[in-house]
A tleap script that builds the chain and sets N, CA, C and O, in Angstrom:
source leaprc.protein.ff14SB
mol = sequence {
  NMET LYS ALA LEU ASN TYR TYR GLN THR THR
  GLU ILE LYS PHE GLY TRP GLY ARG VAL GLU
  GLU VAL GLY GLU VAL VAL SER ARG PHE GLY
  LYS ARG CYS LEU MET VAL THR VAL PRO CVAL
}
set mol.1.N position { 0.843 -1.179 0.000 }
set mol.1.CA position { 0.000 0.000 0.000 }
set mol.1.C position { 0.887 1.241 0.000 }
set mol.1.O position { 1.876 1.307 0.729 }
set mol.2.N position { 0.529 2.208 -0.812 }
set mol.2.CA position { 1.263 3.470 -0.849 }
set mol.2.C position { 0.865 4.335 0.340 }
set mol.2.O position { -0.277 4.296 0.798 }
set mol.3.N position { 1.800 5.098 0.821 }
set mol.3.CA position { 1.520 6.017 1.926 }
set mol.3.C position { 0.739 7.214 1.403 }
set mol.3.O position { 0.939 7.647 0.268 }
set mol.4.N position { -0.140 7.738 2.223 }
set mol.4.CA position { -0.892 8.927 1.849 }
set mol.4.C position { -1.261 9.724 3.077 }
set mol.4.O position { -1.298 9.204 4.193 }
set mol.5.N position { -1.527 10.966 2.856 }
set mol.5.CA position { -2.030 11.860 3.901 }
set mol.5.C position { -3.394 12.346 3.461 }
set mol.5.O position { -3.582 12.711 2.300 }
set mol.6.N position { -4.340 12.353 4.369 }
set mol.6.CA position { -5.686 12.812 4.066 }
set mol.6.C position { -6.090 13.807 5.138 }
set mol.6.O position { -6.016 13.513 6.331 }
set mol.7.N position { -6.515 14.981 4.707 }
set mol.7.CA position { -6.921 16.020 5.648 }
set mol.7.C position { -8.261 16.565 5.209 }
set mol.7.O position { -8.413 17.003 4.069 }
set mol.8.N position { -9.229 16.542 6.095 }
set mol.8.CA position { -10.558 17.053 5.775 }
set mol.8.C position { -11.029 17.931 6.927 }
set mol.8.O position { -11.154 17.480 8.065 }
set mol.9.N position { -11.281 19.173 6.610 }
set mol.9.CA position { -11.814 20.062 7.640 }
set mol.9.C position { -13.331 19.903 7.676 }
set mol.9.O position { -13.975 19.815 6.630 }
set mol.10.N position { -13.877 19.869 8.834 }
set mol.10.CA position { -15.313 19.682 8.998 }
set mol.10.C position { -15.840 20.655 10.039 }
set mol.10.O position { -15.245 20.840 11.101 }
set mol.11.N position { -16.944 21.260 9.719 }
set mol.11.CA position { -17.613 22.126 10.684 }
set mol.11.C position { -19.059 21.666 10.754 }
set mol.11.O position { -19.762 21.664 9.743 }
set mol.12.N position { -19.500 21.280 11.924 }
set mol.12.CA position { -20.871 20.817 12.114 }
set mol.12.C position { -21.581 21.814 13.014 }
set mol.12.O position { -21.128 22.104 14.121 }
set mol.13.N position { -22.684 22.326 12.531 }
set mol.13.CA position { -23.510 23.233 13.331 }
set mol.13.C position { -24.820 22.505 13.594 }
set mol.13.O position { -25.477 22.038 12.663 }
set mol.14.N position { -25.193 22.412 14.848 }
set mol.14.CA position { -26.341 21.615 15.233 }
set mol.14.C position { -27.202 22.394 16.212 }
set mol.14.O position { -26.686 23.049 17.117 }
set mol.15.N position { -28.511 22.322 16.031 }
set mol.15.CA position { -29.419 22.936 16.991 }
set mol.15.C position { -30.500 23.761 16.325 }
set mol.15.O position { -30.381 24.147 15.162 }
set mol.16.N position { -31.550 24.023 17.074 }
set mol.16.CA position { -32.666 24.817 16.570 }
set mol.16.C position { -32.206 26.232 16.273 }
set mol.16.O position { -31.422 26.807 17.028 }
set mol.17.N position { -32.691 26.795 15.176 }
set mol.17.CA position { -32.394 28.172 14.828 }
set mol.17.C position { -31.075 28.373 14.104 }
set mol.17.O position { -30.743 29.501 13.738 }
set mol.18.N position { -30.322 27.312 13.889 }
set mol.18.CA position { -29.021 27.454 13.238 }
set mol.18.C position { -29.156 27.818 11.766 }
set mol.18.O position { -28.205 28.317 11.164 }
set mol.19.N position { -30.329 27.574 11.175 }
set mol.19.CA position { -30.538 27.907 9.765 }
set mol.19.C position { -30.388 29.407 9.536 }
set mol.19.O position { -30.100 29.837 8.419 }
set mol.20.N position { -30.576 30.191 10.563 }
set mol.20.CA position { -30.416 31.642 10.445 }
set mol.20.C position { -28.967 32.043 10.181 }
set mol.20.O position { -28.710 33.175 9.770 }
set mol.21.N position { -28.026 31.142 10.408 }
set mol.21.CA position { -26.606 31.415 10.201 }
set mol.21.C position { -26.125 31.013 8.811 }
set mol.21.O position { -24.941 31.161 8.509 }
set mol.22.N position { -27.002 30.516 7.972 }
set mol.22.CA position { -26.608 29.982 6.666 }
set mol.22.C position { -25.856 31.014 5.831 }
set mol.22.O position { -24.806 30.693 5.274 }
set mol.23.N position { -26.351 32.217 5.729 }
set mol.23.CA position { -25.698 33.244 4.918 }
set mol.23.C position { -24.273 33.508 5.352 }
set mol.23.O position { -23.374 33.614 4.518 }
set mol.24.N position { -24.067 33.613 6.631 }
set mol.24.CA position { -22.728 33.861 7.167 }
set mol.24.C position { -21.794 32.682 6.879 }
set mol.24.O position { -20.634 32.877 6.516 }
set mol.25.N position { -22.296 31.485 7.041 }
set mol.25.CA position { -21.468 30.290 6.861 }
set mol.25.C position { -21.062 30.104 5.404 }
set mol.25.O position { -19.881 29.911 5.116 }
set mol.26.N position { -22.014 30.158 4.488 }
set mol.26.CA position { -21.693 29.880 3.084 }
set mol.26.C position { -20.935 31.021 2.413 }
set mol.26.O position { -20.269 30.790 1.404 }
set mol.27.N position { -21.011 32.224 2.929 }
set mol.27.CA position { -20.303 33.347 2.305 }
set mol.27.C position { -18.784 33.170 2.354 }
set mol.27.O position { -18.069 33.779 1.558 }
set mol.28.N position { -18.294 32.365 3.257 }
set mol.28.CA position { -16.853 32.127 3.356 }
set mol.28.C position { -16.330 31.269 2.214 }
set mol.28.O position { -15.122 31.225 1.982 }
set mol.29.N position { -17.220 30.582 1.492 }
set mol.29.CA position { -16.801 29.631 0.469 }
set mol.29.C position { -16.889 30.190 -0.940 }
set mol.29.O position { -16.717 29.436 -1.898 }
set mol.30.N position { -17.144 31.451 -1.103 }
set mol.30.CA position { -17.212 32.057 -2.427 }
set mol.30.C position { -18.631 32.101 -2.952 }
set mol.30.O position { -19.590 32.201 -2.187 }
set mol.31.N position { -18.753 32.024 -4.280 }
set mol.31.CA position { -20.062 32.176 -4.909 }
set mol.31.C position { -20.854 30.881 -4.993 }
set mol.31.O position { -22.079 30.911 -5.114 }
set mol.32.N position { -20.168 29.743 -4.931 }
set mol.32.CA position { -20.866 28.464 -5.063 }
set mol.32.C position { -20.558 27.577 -3.865 }
set mol.32.O position { -19.409 27.457 -3.438 }
set mol.33.N position { -21.592 26.969 -3.341 }
set mol.33.CA position { -21.427 26.109 -2.181 }
set mol.33.C position { -22.497 25.029 -2.223 }
set mol.33.O position { -23.655 25.318 -2.524 }
set mol.34.N position { -22.128 23.800 -1.928 }
set mol.34.CA position { -23.092 22.711 -1.816 }
set mol.34.C position { -23.349 22.483 -0.336 }
set mol.34.O position { -22.433 22.175 0.426 }
set mol.35.N position { -24.598 22.638 0.060 }
set mol.35.CA position { -24.963 22.458 1.454 }
set mol.35.C position { -25.948 21.309 1.544 }
set mol.35.O position { -26.960 21.304 0.843 }
set mol.36.N position { -25.664 20.336 2.397 }
set mol.36.CA position { -26.505 19.152 2.541 }
set mol.36.C position { -27.199 19.227 3.892 }
set mol.36.O position { -26.554 19.422 4.922 }
set mol.37.N position { -28.523 19.069 3.880 }
set mol.37.CA position { -29.300 19.087 5.115 }
set mol.37.C position { -30.225 17.880 5.150 }
set mol.37.O position { -30.356 17.154 4.164 }
set mol.38.N position { -30.853 17.676 6.279 }
set mol.38.CA position { -31.860 16.621 6.411 }
set mol.38.C position { -33.186 17.266 6.767 }
set mol.38.O position { -33.209 18.294 7.444 }
set mol.39.N position { -34.295 16.678 6.321 }
set mol.39.CA position { -35.602 17.253 6.659 }
set mol.39.C position { -35.872 17.177 8.160 }
set mol.39.O position { -35.459 16.235 8.837 }
set mol.40.N position { -36.558 18.167 8.649 }
set mol.40.CA position { -36.895 18.198 10.078 }
set mol.40.C position { -38.369 17.934 10.226 }
set mol.40.O position { -38.882 17.912 11.345 }
savepdb mol mol.pdb
quit
């Protein structure tokens, strides 16, 4: 097996009312962002 390094940054926001922070969160990623959510 070849050696490799894998680095993944993850930010998880959890809780009621967190959807109000969406604009602030996605604005850091530029003009395009894929956001995955689950139905409540």
